[in-house]
C-alpha positions, 0 to 999 in steps of 0.5 A, spaced: 839 551 448 841 544 450 836 540 445 838 545 440 845 544 440 844 536 441 841 536 434 848 538 431 854 537 436 855 532 442 852 535 448 853 532 455 850 536 461 854 537 468 856 542 473 862 547 471 866 550 476 865 557 472 861 559 466 855 556 462 858 552 456 865 548 456 867 547 448 872 542 447 876 540 441 882 537 438 885 544 438 883 546 445 877 548 450 873 554 451 869 556 457 864 561 456 859 565 460 853 566 457 849 572 459 842 576 457 843 583 457 839 585 463 842 579 467 849 582 465 847 589 467 844 587 474 850 583 475 855 589 474 853 591 481 856 585 484 856 577 483 859 578 476 866 580 479 866 573 483 864 569 476 870 573 473 875 571 478 873 564 477 873 564 470 879 568 469 883 562 473 881 557 467 887 555 463 884 555 456 880 560 452 874 564 456 869 569 454 863 572 456 857 571 451 852 577 451 846 576 448 841 581 446 840 588 445 846 592 449 842 599 448 837 596 453 841 600 458 839 607 456 832 605 457 833 602 464 837 609 465 844 606 466 849 611 466 852 610 459 859 611 460 859 607 467 857 601 463 862 602 457 868 603 462 866 597 466 866 593 459 872 596 458 875 593 465 873 586 463 876 586 457 883 589 458 884 588 466 881 581 466 883 579 459 876 576 458 873 578 451 866 579 450 862 576 444 855 579 442 849 575 439 843 578 438 838 572 440 838 565 442 839 563 434 846 567 434 848 564 441 847 557 438 850 559 431 856 562 435 857 555 440 856 551 434 862 555 430 866 555 436 866 547 437 867 546 429 873 551 430 876 547 435 876 541 431 873 534 432 875 529 437 876 522 436 871 520 441 867 524 447 870 524 454 871 528 460 875 534 460 878 537 466 876 544 467 883 546 469 890 544 466 895 544 472 902 547 470 908 542 471 912 547 474 908 550 480 911 552 487 908 549 493 905 556 494 902 556 487 900 549 488 896 551 494 892 557 491 891 552 485 888 547 489 883 552 493 881 557 487 877 551 484 872 553 489 872 560 490 877 564 485 884 566 485 883 572 489 879 569 494 883 563 495 889 568 496 886 572 501 884 565 505 891 562 505 894 569 507 889 569 513 889 561 515 896 560 513 895 553 510 891 549 506 890 544 511 887 550 516 883 553 511 879 547 509 878 545 516 875 552 517 869 550 512 867 544 516 860 543 516 860 543 524 863 550 525 858 554 527 862 561 526 864 561 519 861 567 517 864 571 523 870 568 522 871 571 515 869 578 517 876 580 517 878 576 510 877 582 504 877 581 497 878 587 493 876 591 500 869 587 500 867 581 504 867 574 501 860 573 498 855 569 502 854 565 496 861 563 495 862 561 502 856 556 502 859 553 496 865 552 499 862 549 505 858 544 500 863 542 496 868 541 502 863 537 506 860 533 500 861 525 500 863 523 493 859 519 489 863 515 484 857 514 480 856 522 479 864 522 477 863 517 471 861 519 464 
Protein backbone atom coordinates (compact mmCIF):
# COMPACT_ATOMS: atom_id res chain seq x y z
CA UNK A 1 0.00 0.00 0.00
CA UNK A 2 2.84 2.41 0.84
CA UNK A 3 4.49 1.71 -2.50
CA UNK A 4 1.23 2.27 -4.39
CA UNK A 5 0.40 5.48 -2.51
CA UNK A 6 3.89 6.92 -3.01
CA UNK A 7 3.27 6.89 -6.76
CA UNK A 8 0.47 9.45 -6.46
CA UNK A 9 0.97 11.31 -3.14
CA UNK A 10 3.80 12.18 -0.77
CA UNK A 11 4.11 9.50 1.90
CA UNK A 12 5.99 9.25 5.19
CA UNK A 13 6.16 6.07 7.28
CA UNK A 14 6.07 6.72 11.03
CA UNK A 15 4.40 5.13 14.08
CA UNK A 16 0.97 6.49 15.07
CA UNK A 17 -0.70 6.44 18.47
CA UNK A 18 -3.85 5.23 16.74
CA UNK A 19 -5.04 4.33 13.27
CA UNK A 20 -3.11 3.18 10.19
CA UNK A 21 -3.14 6.30 8.01
CA UNK A 22 -2.93 9.98 8.92
CA UNK A 23 -4.03 11.99 5.89
CA UNK A 24 -3.12 15.67 6.08
CA UNK A 25 -3.94 18.70 4.00
CA UNK A 26 -4.48 22.44 4.14
CA UNK A 27 -8.14 21.93 5.17
CA UNK A 28 -7.40 19.56 8.05
CA UNK A 29 -6.38 16.00 8.81
CA UNK A 30 -8.06 12.60 8.97
CA UNK A 31 -7.06 9.51 10.94
CA UNK A 32 -8.10 6.20 9.37
CA UNK A 33 -8.09 2.71 10.89
CA UNK A 34 -7.96 0.16 8.07
CA UNK A 35 -9.35 -3.32 8.72
CA UNK A 36 -9.96 -6.33 6.52
CA UNK A 37 -13.43 -7.78 7.15
CA UNK A 38 -12.09 -10.95 8.80
CA UNK A 39 -9.85 -8.95 11.15
CA UNK A 40 -12.70 -6.55 11.90
CA UNK A 41 -15.06 -9.37 12.88
CA UNK A 42 -12.47 -11.00 15.13
CA UNK A 43 -11.59 -7.69 16.79
CA UNK A 44 -15.25 -7.07 17.71
CA UNK A 45 -14.71 -9.50 20.59
CA UNK A 46 -11.98 -7.47 22.22
CA UNK A 47 -9.17 -5.26 20.99
CA UNK A 48 -11.27 -3.08 18.66
CA UNK A 49 -12.82 -1.24 21.59
CA UNK A 50 -9.41 -0.23 22.92
CA UNK A 51 -8.45 0.98 19.45
CA UNK A 52 -11.69 2.97 19.22
CA UNK A 53 -10.91 4.59 22.58
CA UNK A 54 -7.65 5.98 21.23
CA UNK A 55 -9.13 6.80 17.83
CA UNK A 56 -11.94 8.79 19.41
CA UNK A 57 -9.48 11.05 21.24
CA UNK A 58 -8.09 12.30 17.91
CA UNK A 59 -9.21 15.88 17.33
CA UNK A 60 -9.95 15.75 13.62
CA UNK A 61 -11.75 13.48 11.19
CA UNK A 62 -11.57 9.79 12.08
CA UNK A 63 -13.04 6.70 10.48
CA UNK A 64 -12.76 2.95 10.11
CA UNK A 65 -12.04 1.80 6.58
CA UNK A 66 -13.54 -1.69 6.21
CA UNK A 67 -12.04 -3.59 3.29
CA UNK A 68 -13.61 -6.69 1.74
CA UNK A 69 -16.94 -8.50 1.57
CA UNK A 70 -18.98 -7.84 4.71
CA UNK A 71 -21.31 -10.78 4.03
CA UNK A 72 -18.37 -12.96 5.08
CA UNK A 73 -19.85 -13.03 8.58
CA UNK A 74 -22.66 -15.28 7.30
CA UNK A 75 -20.17 -17.86 6.05
CA UNK A 76 -18.40 -17.80 9.41
CA UNK A 77 -21.60 -18.38 11.35
CA UNK A 78 -21.68 -14.98 13.06
CA UNK A 79 -25.05 -13.82 14.36
CA UNK A 80 -26.09 -11.16 11.87
CA UNK A 81 -28.01 -8.97 14.26
CA UNK A 82 -25.05 -8.89 16.65
CA UNK A 83 -22.59 -7.75 13.97
CA UNK A 84 -24.93 -5.05 12.69
CA UNK A 85 -25.76 -3.87 16.21
CA UNK A 86 -22.06 -3.52 17.06
CA UNK A 87 -21.46 -1.56 13.86
CA UNK A 88 -24.38 0.69 14.74
CA UNK A 89 -22.79 1.23 18.15
CA UNK A 90 -19.48 2.26 16.58
CA UNK A 91 -21.15 4.81 14.31
CA UNK A 92 -23.75 6.28 16.66
CA UNK A 93 -22.32 5.88 20.17
CA UNK A 94 -18.64 6.29 19.39
CA UNK A 95 -19.24 8.76 16.56
CA UNK A 96 -16.79 7.02 14.21
CA UNK A 97 -17.99 6.50 10.59
CA UNK A 98 -17.36 3.23 8.77
CA UNK A 99 -16.25 3.49 5.12
CA UNK A 100 -16.51 0.38 2.89
CA UNK A 101 -14.15 -0.60 0.10
CA UNK A 102 -14.32 -3.90 -1.86
CA UNK A 103 -10.56 -4.49 -2.05
CA UNK A 104 -7.09 -2.90 -1.88
CA UNK A 105 -7.77 -1.01 -5.10
CA UNK A 106 -10.83 0.60 -3.53
CA UNK A 107 -8.81 1.44 -0.42
CA UNK A 108 -6.12 3.10 -2.52
CA UNK A 109 -8.76 5.07 -4.43
CA UNK A 110 -10.37 6.29 -1.18
CA UNK A 111 -7.09 7.32 0.47
CA UNK A 112 -5.98 9.18 -2.65
CA UNK A 113 -9.33 10.97 -2.89
CA UNK A 114 -9.28 11.81 0.81
CA UNK A 115 -5.85 13.36 0.47
CA UNK A 116 -7.01 15.46 -2.46
CA UNK A 117 -10.23 16.51 -0.70
CA UNK A 118 -8.26 17.92 2.25
CA UNK A 119 -6.27 20.18 -0.07
CA UNK A 120 -2.60 20.30 -0.98
CA UNK A 121 -0.14 21.61 1.59
CA UNK A 122 2.63 24.02 0.65
CA UNK A 123 5.26 21.58 1.86
CA UNK A 124 5.40 18.29 3.70
CA UNK A 125 5.97 18.53 7.45
CA UNK A 126 5.21 16.69 10.67
CA UNK A 127 1.67 17.07 11.96
CA UNK A 128 0.65 16.53 15.58
CA UNK A 129 -1.67 13.58 16.09
CA UNK A 130 -3.79 15.65 18.41
CA UNK A 131 -4.39 19.39 18.70
CA UNK A 132 -4.59 20.75 22.21
CA UNK A 133 -7.51 23.04 23.10
CA UNK A 134 -6.48 26.32 24.74
CA UNK A 135 -9.26 26.35 27.35
CA UNK A 136 -8.41 23.10 29.18
CA UNK A 137 -8.78 22.87 32.96
CA UNK A 138 -5.97 21.30 34.99
CA UNK A 139 -7.87 18.00 35.17
CA UNK A 140 -8.59 18.02 31.43
CA UNK A 141 -4.91 18.69 30.72
CA UNK A 142 -3.91 15.70 32.88
CA UNK A 143 -6.35 13.42 31.03
CA UNK A 144 -5.21 14.82 27.67
CA UNK A 145 -1.57 14.13 28.52
CA UNK A 146 -2.23 10.53 29.53
CA UNK A 147 -4.85 9.54 26.95
CA UNK A 148 -2.25 9.68 24.19
CA UNK A 149 -0.84 6.51 25.75
CA UNK A 150 -3.97 4.54 26.48
CA UNK A 151 -7.16 6.24 25.31
CA UNK A 152 -9.59 8.58 27.04
CA UNK A 153 -11.53 6.19 29.29
CA UNK A 154 -8.43 4.29 30.43
CA UNK A 155 -6.68 7.58 31.24
CA UNK A 156 -9.61 8.67 33.41
CA UNK A 157 -9.67 5.32 35.21
CA UNK A 158 -5.93 5.47 35.94
CA UNK A 159 -6.08 9.05 37.23
CA UNK A 160 -9.07 8.24 39.40
CA UNK A 161 -7.11 5.32 40.90
CA UNK A 162 -3.69 6.97 41.34
CA UNK A 163 -5.04 10.50 41.99
CA UNK A 164 -2.24 12.42 40.22
CA UNK A 165 -0.54 12.30 36.84
CA UNK A 166 2.83 12.16 38.62
CA UNK A 167 1.90 9.03 40.60
CA UNK A 168 0.35 7.41 37.53
CA UNK A 169 3.51 7.83 35.45
CA UNK A 170 5.73 6.73 38.35
CA UNK A 171 3.75 3.52 38.77
CA UNK A 172 4.70 2.40 35.26
CA UNK A 173 8.43 2.50 35.98
CA UNK A 174 10.07 -0.45 34.27
CA UNK A 175 11.55 -1.47 37.61
CA UNK A 176 8.15 -1.96 39.26
CA UNK A 177 7.62 -5.75 39.53
CA UNK A 178 3.96 -5.48 40.57
CA UNK A 179 2.43 -3.53 37.70
CA UNK A 180 -0.13 -6.18 36.69
CA UNK A 181 -1.11 -6.82 40.31
CA UNK A 182 -1.41 -3.11 41.05
CA UNK A 183 -3.90 -2.65 38.20
CA UNK A 184 -6.28 -5.47 39.13
CA UNK A 185 -8.79 -3.03 40.64
CA UNK A 186 -8.64 -0.54 37.75
CA UNK A 187 -11.59 -1.24 35.45
CA UNK A 188 -12.60 0.33 32.14
CA UNK A 189 -16.12 -0.61 31.12
CA UNK A 190 -16.12 -3.42 33.73
CA UNK A 191 -12.97 -4.90 32.16
CA UNK A 192 -9.36 -4.85 33.27
CA UNK A 193 -6.89 -2.86 31.19
CA UNK A 194 -5.52 -5.17 28.44
CA UNK A 195 -1.97 -6.39 29.03
CA UNK A 196 -0.98 -5.08 25.58
CA UNK A 197 -2.01 -1.56 26.66
CA UNK A 198 -0.09 -1.90 29.93
CA UNK A 199 3.04 -3.07 28.12
CA UNK A 200 2.78 -0.18 25.67
CA UNK A 201 2.50 2.38 28.49
CA UNK A 202 5.56 0.89 30.23
CA UNK A 203 7.49 0.94 26.95
CA UNK A 204 6.67 4.57 26.17
CA UNK A 205 7.12 5.90 29.72
CA UNK A 206 10.58 4.34 29.99
CA UNK A 207 11.77 4.96 26.42
CA UNK A 208 14.93 7.04 26.06
CA UNK A 209 14.16 9.77 23.55
CA UNK A 210 16.26 9.75 20.40
CA UNK A 211 16.32 13.18 18.79
CA UNK A 212 17.09 11.63 15.39
CA UNK A 213 13.90 9.53 15.56
CA UNK A 214 11.87 12.63 16.36
CA UNK A 215 13.08 14.44 13.24
CA UNK A 216 11.48 14.19 9.75
